[in-house]
Structures are given as structure tokens and as C-alpha cells.
mmCIF file of the C-alpha atoms, coordinates in Angstrom:
data_MODEL
# 
_entry.id   MODEL 
# 
loop_
_atom_site.group_PDB 
_atom_site.id 
_atom_site.type_symbol 
_atom_site.label_atom_id 
_atom_site.label_alt_id 
_atom_site.label_comp_id 
_atom_site.label_asym_id 
_atom_site.label_entity_id 
_atom_site.label_seq_id 
_atom_site.pdbx_PDB_ins_code 
_atom_site.Cartn_x 
_atom_site.Cartn_y 
_atom_site.Cartn_z 
_atom_site.occupancy 
_atom_site.B_iso_or_equiv 
_atom_site.pdbx_formal_charge 
_atom_site.auth_seq_id 
_atom_site.auth_comp_id 
_atom_site.auth_asym_id 
_atom_site.auth_atom_id 
_atom_site.pdbx_PDB_model_num 
ATOM 1   C CA . MET A 1 1   ? 2.625   -16.413 132.357 1.00 0.00 ? 1   MET A CA 1 
ATOM 2   C CA . TRP A 1 2   ? 4.502   -18.312 135.120 1.00 0.00 ? 2   TRP A CA 1 
ATOM 3   C CA . LYS A 1 3   ? 6.301   -20.733 132.800 1.00 0.00 ? 3   LYS A CA 1 
ATOM 4   C CA . ASP A 1 4   ? 7.362   -17.824 130.594 1.00 0.00 ? 4   ASP A CA 1 
ATOM 5   C CA . LEU A 1 5   ? 8.644   -15.910 133.616 1.00 0.00 ? 5   LEU A CA 1 
ATOM 6   C CA . ILE A 1 6   ? 10.574  -18.916 134.914 1.00 0.00 ? 6   ILE A CA 1 
ATOM 7   C CA . GLN A 1 7   ? 11.854  -19.852 131.448 1.00 0.00 ? 7   GLN A CA 1 
ATOM 8   C CA . ASN A 1 8   ? 13.367  -16.357 131.154 1.00 0.00 ? 8   ASN A CA 1 
ATOM 9   C CA . ILE A 1 9   ? 15.272  -16.976 134.398 1.00 0.00 ? 9   ILE A CA 1 
ATOM 10  C CA . SER A 1 10  ? 16.328  -20.592 133.864 1.00 0.00 ? 10  SER A CA 1 
ATOM 11  C CA . THR A 1 11  ? 15.863  -22.963 130.959 1.00 0.00 ? 11  THR A CA 1 
ATOM 12  C CA . GLU A 1 12  ? 16.649  -25.968 133.177 1.00 0.00 ? 12  GLU A CA 1 
ATOM 13  C CA . CYS A 1 13  ? 13.446  -25.984 135.232 1.00 0.00 ? 13  CYS A CA 1 
ATOM 14  C CA . VAL A 1 14  ? 11.030  -28.913 135.015 1.00 0.00 ? 14  VAL A CA 1 
ATOM 15  C CA . TYR A 1 15  ? 7.291   -28.347 135.409 1.00 0.00 ? 15  TYR A CA 1 
ATOM 16  C CA . GLY A 1 16  ? 4.546   -30.511 136.855 1.00 0.00 ? 16  GLY A CA 1 
ATOM 17  C CA . GLU A 1 17  ? 1.226   -31.163 135.188 1.00 0.00 ? 17  GLU A CA 1 
ATOM 18  C CA . PRO A 1 18  ? -1.230  -28.319 135.877 1.00 0.00 ? 18  PRO A CA 1 
ATOM 19  C CA . ALA A 1 19  ? -3.255  -28.615 139.066 1.00 0.00 ? 19  ALA A CA 1 
ATOM 20  C CA . SER A 1 20  ? -7.025  -28.583 138.932 1.00 0.00 ? 20  SER A CA 1 
ATOM 21  C CA . MET A 1 21  ? -9.413  -26.301 140.772 1.00 0.00 ? 21  MET A CA 1 
ATOM 22  C CA . GLU A 1 22  ? -10.483 -29.365 142.772 1.00 0.00 ? 22  GLU A CA 1 
ATOM 23  C CA . ASP A 1 23  ? -6.882  -29.828 143.925 1.00 0.00 ? 23  ASP A CA 1 
ATOM 24  C CA . THR A 1 24  ? -6.739  -26.333 145.411 1.00 0.00 ? 24  THR A CA 1 
ATOM 25  C CA . GLU A 1 25  ? -10.204 -26.764 146.935 1.00 0.00 ? 25  GLU A CA 1 
ATOM 26  C CA . VAL A 1 26  ? -8.947  -29.849 148.806 1.00 0.00 ? 26  VAL A CA 1 
ATOM 27  C CA . LEU A 1 27  ? -6.073  -27.809 150.203 1.00 0.00 ? 27  LEU A CA 1 
ATOM 28  C CA . GLU A 1 28  ? -8.370  -24.934 151.181 1.00 0.00 ? 28  GLU A CA 1 
ATOM 29  C CA . LYS A 1 29  ? -10.753 -27.273 153.012 1.00 0.00 ? 29  LYS A CA 1 
ATOM 30  C CA . LEU A 1 30  ? -7.967  -29.197 154.707 1.00 0.00 ? 30  LEU A CA 1 
ATOM 31  C CA . PHE A 1 31  ? -6.301  -26.080 156.119 1.00 0.00 ? 31  PHE A CA 1 
ATOM 32  C CA . ASN A 1 32  ? -9.474  -23.969 156.354 1.00 0.00 ? 32  ASN A CA 1 
ATOM 33  C CA . ILE A 1 33  ? -7.853  -21.195 154.348 1.00 0.00 ? 33  ILE A CA 1 
ATOM 34  C CA . GLN A 1 34  ? -8.526  -19.222 151.207 1.00 0.00 ? 34  GLN A CA 1 
ATOM 35  C CA . PHE A 1 35  ? -5.653  -20.021 148.856 1.00 0.00 ? 35  PHE A CA 1 
ATOM 36  C CA . PRO A 1 36  ? -3.649  -17.027 147.501 1.00 0.00 ? 36  PRO A CA 1 
ATOM 37  C CA . LYS A 1 37  ? -4.623  -16.213 143.903 1.00 0.00 ? 37  LYS A CA 1 
ATOM 38  C CA . GLU A 1 38  ? -1.034  -15.813 142.719 1.00 0.00 ? 38  GLU A CA 1 
ATOM 39  C CA . LEU A 1 39  ? -0.037  -19.246 144.013 1.00 0.00 ? 39  LEU A CA 1 
ATOM 40  C CA . SER A 1 40  ? -3.210  -20.795 142.598 1.00 0.00 ? 40  SER A CA 1 
ATOM 41  C CA . SER A 1 41  ? -2.443  -19.362 139.167 1.00 0.00 ? 41  SER A CA 1 
ATOM 42  C CA . LEU A 1 42  ? 1.090   -20.759 139.282 1.00 0.00 ? 42  LEU A CA 1 
ATOM 43  C CA . LEU A 1 43  ? -0.156  -24.208 140.298 1.00 0.00 ? 43  LEU A CA 1 
ATOM 44  C CA . TYR A 1 44  ? -2.907  -24.160 137.647 1.00 0.00 ? 44  TYR A CA 1 
ATOM 45  C CA . GLU A 1 45  ? -0.155  -23.599 135.095 1.00 0.00 ? 45  GLU A CA 1 
ATOM 46  C CA . THR A 1 46  ? 2.377   -25.991 136.607 1.00 0.00 ? 46  THR A CA 1 
ATOM 47  C CA . ASN A 1 47  ? 1.760   -28.059 139.719 1.00 0.00 ? 47  ASN A CA 1 
ATOM 48  C CA . GLY A 1 48  ? 5.230   -27.515 141.107 1.00 0.00 ? 48  GLY A CA 1 
ATOM 49  C CA . VAL A 1 49  ? 8.579   -26.484 139.671 1.00 0.00 ? 49  VAL A CA 1 
ATOM 50  C CA . ASN A 1 50  ? 11.827  -28.433 140.007 1.00 0.00 ? 50  ASN A CA 1 
ATOM 51  C CA . ASP A 1 51  ? 15.352  -27.477 139.081 1.00 0.00 ? 51  ASP A CA 1 
ATOM 52  C CA . GLY A 1 52  ? 17.336  -29.511 136.559 1.00 0.00 ? 52  GLY A CA 1 
ATOM 53  C CA . TYR A 1 53  ? 18.424  -31.939 139.307 1.00 0.00 ? 53  TYR A CA 1 
ATOM 54  C CA . GLY A 1 54  ? 14.876  -32.737 140.424 1.00 0.00 ? 54  GLY A CA 1 
ATOM 55  C CA . CYS A 1 55  ? 14.932  -30.581 143.571 1.00 0.00 ? 55  CYS A CA 1 
ATOM 56  C CA . SER A 1 56  ? 11.735  -28.653 144.302 1.00 0.00 ? 56  SER A CA 1 
ATOM 57  C CA . LEU A 1 57  ? 11.759  -24.910 143.793 1.00 0.00 ? 57  LEU A CA 1 
ATOM 58  C CA . ILE A 1 58  ? 7.982   -24.578 144.237 1.00 0.00 ? 58  ILE A CA 1 
ATOM 59  C CA . TRP A 1 59  ? 6.135   -27.531 145.767 1.00 0.00 ? 59  TRP A CA 1 
ATOM 60  C CA . SER A 1 60  ? 3.220   -29.335 144.138 1.00 0.00 ? 60  SER A CA 1 
ATOM 61  C CA . ILE A 1 61  ? -0.135  -29.210 145.906 1.00 0.00 ? 61  ILE A CA 1 
ATOM 62  C CA . GLU A 1 62  ? 0.467   -32.733 147.181 1.00 0.00 ? 62  GLU A CA 1 
ATOM 63  C CA . LYS A 1 63  ? 3.781   -31.675 148.723 1.00 0.00 ? 63  LYS A CA 1 
ATOM 64  C CA . ILE A 1 64  ? 2.272   -28.463 150.141 1.00 0.00 ? 64  ILE A CA 1 
ATOM 65  C CA . ILE A 1 65  ? -0.315  -30.589 151.931 1.00 0.00 ? 65  ILE A CA 1 
ATOM 66  C CA . ARG A 1 66  ? 2.179   -33.212 153.098 1.00 0.00 ? 66  ARG A CA 1 
ATOM 67  C CA . GLU A 1 67  ? 4.796   -30.764 154.356 1.00 0.00 ? 67  GLU A CA 1 
ATOM 68  C CA . ASN A 1 68  ? 2.343   -28.464 156.142 1.00 0.00 ? 68  ASN A CA 1 
ATOM 69  C CA . LEU A 1 69  ? 0.656   -31.427 157.844 1.00 0.00 ? 69  LEU A CA 1 
ATOM 70  C CA . ASN A 1 70  ? 3.944   -33.079 158.784 1.00 0.00 ? 70  ASN A CA 1 
ATOM 71  C CA . LEU A 1 71  ? 5.435   -29.881 160.132 1.00 0.00 ? 71  LEU A CA 1 
ATOM 72  C CA . GLY A 1 72  ? 2.930   -29.647 162.960 1.00 0.00 ? 72  GLY A CA 1 
ATOM 73  C CA . ASP A 1 73  ? 3.522   -33.268 163.922 1.00 0.00 ? 73  ASP A CA 1 
ATOM 74  C CA . ARG A 1 74  ? 7.320   -32.998 163.963 1.00 0.00 ? 74  ARG A CA 1 
ATOM 75  C CA . ILE A 1 75  ? 7.930   -29.810 165.901 1.00 0.00 ? 75  ILE A CA 1 
ATOM 76  C CA . GLU A 1 76  ? 4.822   -29.089 167.908 1.00 0.00 ? 76  GLU A CA 1 
ATOM 77  C CA . ASP A 1 77  ? 6.660   -28.964 171.238 1.00 0.00 ? 77  ASP A CA 1 
ATOM 78  C CA . VAL A 1 78  ? 9.753   -27.132 170.017 1.00 0.00 ? 78  VAL A CA 1 
ATOM 79  C CA . TYR A 1 79  ? 8.478   -24.084 168.086 1.00 0.00 ? 79  TYR A CA 1 
ATOM 80  C CA . ILE A 1 80  ? 5.598   -21.663 168.306 1.00 0.00 ? 80  ILE A CA 1 
ATOM 81  C CA . PRO A 1 81  ? 2.609   -22.866 166.248 1.00 0.00 ? 81  PRO A CA 1 
ATOM 82  C CA . PHE A 1 82  ? 2.581   -22.722 162.470 1.00 0.00 ? 82  PHE A CA 1 
ATOM 83  C CA . ASN A 1 83  ? -1.158  -22.385 161.978 1.00 0.00 ? 83  ASN A CA 1 
ATOM 84  C CA . ASN A 1 84  ? -0.590  -18.824 160.763 1.00 0.00 ? 84  ASN A CA 1 
ATOM 85  C CA . LEU A 1 85  ? 1.749   -19.871 157.922 1.00 0.00 ? 85  LEU A CA 1 
ATOM 86  C CA . LEU A 1 86  ? 1.171   -21.773 154.692 1.00 0.00 ? 86  LEU A CA 1 
ATOM 87  C CA . PHE A 1 87  ? 4.461   -23.105 153.335 1.00 0.00 ? 87  PHE A CA 1 
ATOM 88  C CA . PHE A 1 88  ? 4.951   -23.748 149.602 1.00 0.00 ? 88  PHE A CA 1 
ATOM 89  C CA . ALA A 1 89  ? 8.726   -24.167 149.182 1.00 0.00 ? 89  ALA A CA 1 
ATOM 90  C CA . ASP A 1 90  ? 11.900  -24.863 151.102 1.00 0.00 ? 90  ASP A CA 1 
ATOM 91  C CA . ALA A 1 91  ? 15.519  -23.792 150.962 1.00 0.00 ? 91  ALA A CA 1 
ATOM 92  C CA . ARG A 1 92  ? 16.832  -27.381 151.278 1.00 0.00 ? 92  ARG A CA 1 
ATOM 93  C CA . ASN A 1 93  ? 18.520  -26.445 154.554 1.00 0.00 ? 93  ASN A CA 1 
ATOM 94  C CA . GLY A 1 94  ? 15.480  -26.790 156.824 1.00 0.00 ? 94  GLY A CA 1 
ATOM 95  C CA . ASP A 1 95  ? 14.178  -23.255 156.240 1.00 0.00 ? 95  ASP A CA 1 
ATOM 96  C CA . MET A 1 96  ? 10.827  -22.868 154.475 1.00 0.00 ? 96  MET A CA 1 
ATOM 97  C CA . PHE A 1 97  ? 8.986   -20.204 152.504 1.00 0.00 ? 97  PHE A CA 1 
ATOM 98  C CA . GLY A 1 98  ? 5.327   -19.342 152.935 1.00 0.00 ? 98  GLY A CA 1 
ATOM 99  C CA . TYR A 1 99  ? 2.492   -16.901 153.267 1.00 0.00 ? 99  TYR A CA 1 
ATOM 100 C CA . SER A 1 100 ? 1.201   -15.415 156.489 1.00 0.00 ? 100 SER A CA 1 
ATOM 101 C CA . ALA A 1 101 ? -2.391  -16.479 157.063 1.00 0.00 ? 101 ALA A CA 1 
ATOM 102 C CA . LEU A 1 102 ? -4.672  -14.482 159.323 1.00 0.00 ? 102 LEU A CA 1 
ATOM 103 C CA . ASP A 1 103 ? -8.010  -15.947 160.264 1.00 0.00 ? 103 ASP A CA 1 
ATOM 104 C CA . ILE A 1 104 ? -9.005  -18.012 157.215 1.00 0.00 ? 104 ILE A CA 1 
ATOM 105 C CA . SER A 1 105 ? -7.406  -15.988 154.449 1.00 0.00 ? 105 SER A CA 1 
ATOM 106 C CA . ILE A 1 106 ? -4.119  -14.754 153.123 1.00 0.00 ? 106 ILE A CA 1 
ATOM 107 C CA . ASN A 1 107 ? -4.657  -11.029 152.765 1.00 0.00 ? 107 ASN A CA 1 
ATOM 108 C CA . GLN A 1 108 ? -1.187  -10.020 151.641 1.00 0.00 ? 108 GLN A CA 1 
ATOM 109 C CA . ASN A 1 109 ? 1.098   -11.446 148.995 1.00 0.00 ? 109 ASN A CA 1 
ATOM 110 C CA . ASN A 1 110 ? 4.200   -11.064 151.167 1.00 0.00 ? 110 ASN A CA 1 
ATOM 111 C CA . ILE A 1 111 ? 6.440   -14.121 151.252 1.00 0.00 ? 111 ILE A CA 1 
ATOM 112 C CA . TYR A 1 112 ? 8.152   -15.075 154.500 1.00 0.00 ? 112 TYR A CA 1 
ATOM 113 C CA . VAL A 1 113 ? 11.039  -17.356 155.308 1.00 0.00 ? 113 VAL A CA 1 
ATOM 114 C CA . TRP A 1 114 ? 10.900  -19.428 158.476 1.00 0.00 ? 114 TRP A CA 1 
ATOM 115 C CA . ASP A 1 115 ? 14.356  -20.043 159.936 1.00 0.00 ? 115 ASP A CA 1 
ATOM 116 C CA . HIS A 1 116 ? 14.359  -23.522 161.450 1.00 0.00 ? 116 HIS A CA 1 
ATOM 117 C CA . GLU A 1 117 ? 17.299  -22.738 163.756 1.00 0.00 ? 117 GLU A CA 1 
ATOM 118 C CA . ASN A 1 118 ? 15.823  -19.781 165.618 1.00 0.00 ? 118 ASN A CA 1 
ATOM 119 C CA . ASN A 1 119 ? 12.111  -19.955 164.683 1.00 0.00 ? 119 ASN A CA 1 
ATOM 120 C CA . ARG A 1 120 ? 12.185  -16.458 163.180 1.00 0.00 ? 120 ARG A CA 1 
ATOM 121 C CA . ARG A 1 121 ? 9.794   -15.512 160.412 1.00 0.00 ? 121 ARG A CA 1 
ATOM 122 C CA . THR A 1 122 ? 11.108  -12.771 158.125 1.00 0.00 ? 122 THR A CA 1 
ATOM 123 C CA . GLN A 1 123 ? 9.505   -11.176 155.085 1.00 0.00 ? 123 GLN A CA 1 
ATOM 124 C CA . ILE A 1 124 ? 11.759  -11.747 152.081 1.00 0.00 ? 124 ILE A CA 1 
ATOM 125 C CA . ALA A 1 125 ? 9.620   -10.774 149.078 1.00 0.00 ? 125 ALA A CA 1 
ATOM 126 C CA . PRO A 1 126 ? 6.521   -8.614  148.487 1.00 0.00 ? 126 PRO A CA 1 
ATOM 127 C CA . SER A 1 127 ? 4.958   -11.134 146.091 1.00 0.00 ? 127 SER A CA 1 
ATOM 128 C CA . LEU A 1 128 ? 5.257   -14.626 144.669 1.00 0.00 ? 128 LEU A CA 1 
ATOM 129 C CA . LYS A 1 129 ? 6.548   -13.151 141.403 1.00 0.00 ? 129 LYS A CA 1 
ATOM 130 C CA . ASP A 1 130 ? 9.383   -11.378 143.225 1.00 0.00 ? 130 ASP A CA 1 
ATOM 131 C CA . PHE A 1 131 ? 10.118  -14.538 145.212 1.00 0.00 ? 131 PHE A CA 1 
ATOM 132 C CA . VAL A 1 132 ? 10.211  -16.736 142.088 1.00 0.00 ? 132 VAL A CA 1 
ATOM 133 C CA . GLU A 1 133 ? 12.455  -14.300 140.222 1.00 0.00 ? 133 GLU A CA 1 
ATOM 134 C CA . GLY A 1 134 ? 14.838  -13.939 143.147 1.00 0.00 ? 134 GLY A CA 1 
ATOM 135 C CA . TRP A 1 135 ? 14.902  -17.561 144.288 1.00 0.00 ? 135 TRP A CA 1 
ATOM 136 C CA . ILE A 1 136 ? 15.341  -19.203 140.885 1.00 0.00 ? 136 ILE A CA 1 
ATOM 137 C CA . SER A 1 137 ? 17.927  -16.641 139.717 1.00 0.00 ? 137 SER A CA 1 
ATOM 138 C CA . GLY A 1 138 ? 19.886  -16.922 142.958 1.00 0.00 ? 138 GLY A CA 1 
ATOM 139 C CA . LYS A 1 139 ? 19.532  -13.210 143.702 1.00 0.00 ? 139 LYS A CA 1 
ATOM 140 C CA . LEU A 1 140 ? 17.460  -13.981 146.780 1.00 0.00 ? 140 LEU A CA 1 
ATOM 141 C CA . SER A 1 141 ? 19.474  -15.544 149.551 1.00 0.00 ? 141 SER A CA 1 
ATOM 142 C CA . ILE A 1 142 ? 18.770  -16.440 153.128 1.00 0.00 ? 142 ILE A CA 1 
# 
């Protein structure tokens, strides 16, 4: 489903090898969160999506873990905490895209952008599908 959707938007995308259920379980345990089903299904089909130049459009599980862990270390004293966001992509300008996490679950499929310059978090898409369509096609801008 996800590769077909993306392929209809851009034929230049490169896909990672599918993630395993164990991979998402590691992420869930590490961040004490229930992973969103729509993101899990994308990662089970392709563990990350890159454009034709090798730049990440959707991060792999490994990069999701690395970036979310590193974010807290880098900016802990500068911004309000990020423990209520799970990032899965970036805009290559410092801004990042993610889900809002309340308690230990992600209850809504809304996608937010975090603006690294002013620390604002703004909803930009009602679902991962809408985000993927808009971001890869260039119709979604920040």
C-alpha cells in the first residue's frame, strides 16, 4: 500500500528493507510508547524512504531512535521538553515532523511540525497518508 502510494507521487524514491515487528517493539520499549499503527505499517513495508539523492523523507527505525534520543541531549536546556513528541522525519532545515504522544500512546494520527527556531509545534496533516502525499509531492510546505 505505502510503496504504491509513494510510487504514484514520485518514481525516484528509494525504499529500505522492511522492518520487523521486533524492531518496532524495541522502539516502543525504549520510549515507553505504543507505536502508531499507520507508521508501523509503513515501516513494515519499507524501513524508511529516501529521495533520489539519498536524503531521508521518512526515517528508518534506527534513525527514529537515534534522532529522538539525540534531540533530548542536544537541546534540553534551550527548549521545552520533547517527551510528548515522537519524530519520524525532518525538513532538512532543522524542523522535524512527528506525532503527539500523550501518556504512553499516540491516540491521534495528526502530524505536527516542530519549528526549531521558535519551538512551536503546529499540526500540518491529519494523518501519515496526508503527510506523505503532501511532503513527497511538494504540496506541503513549512
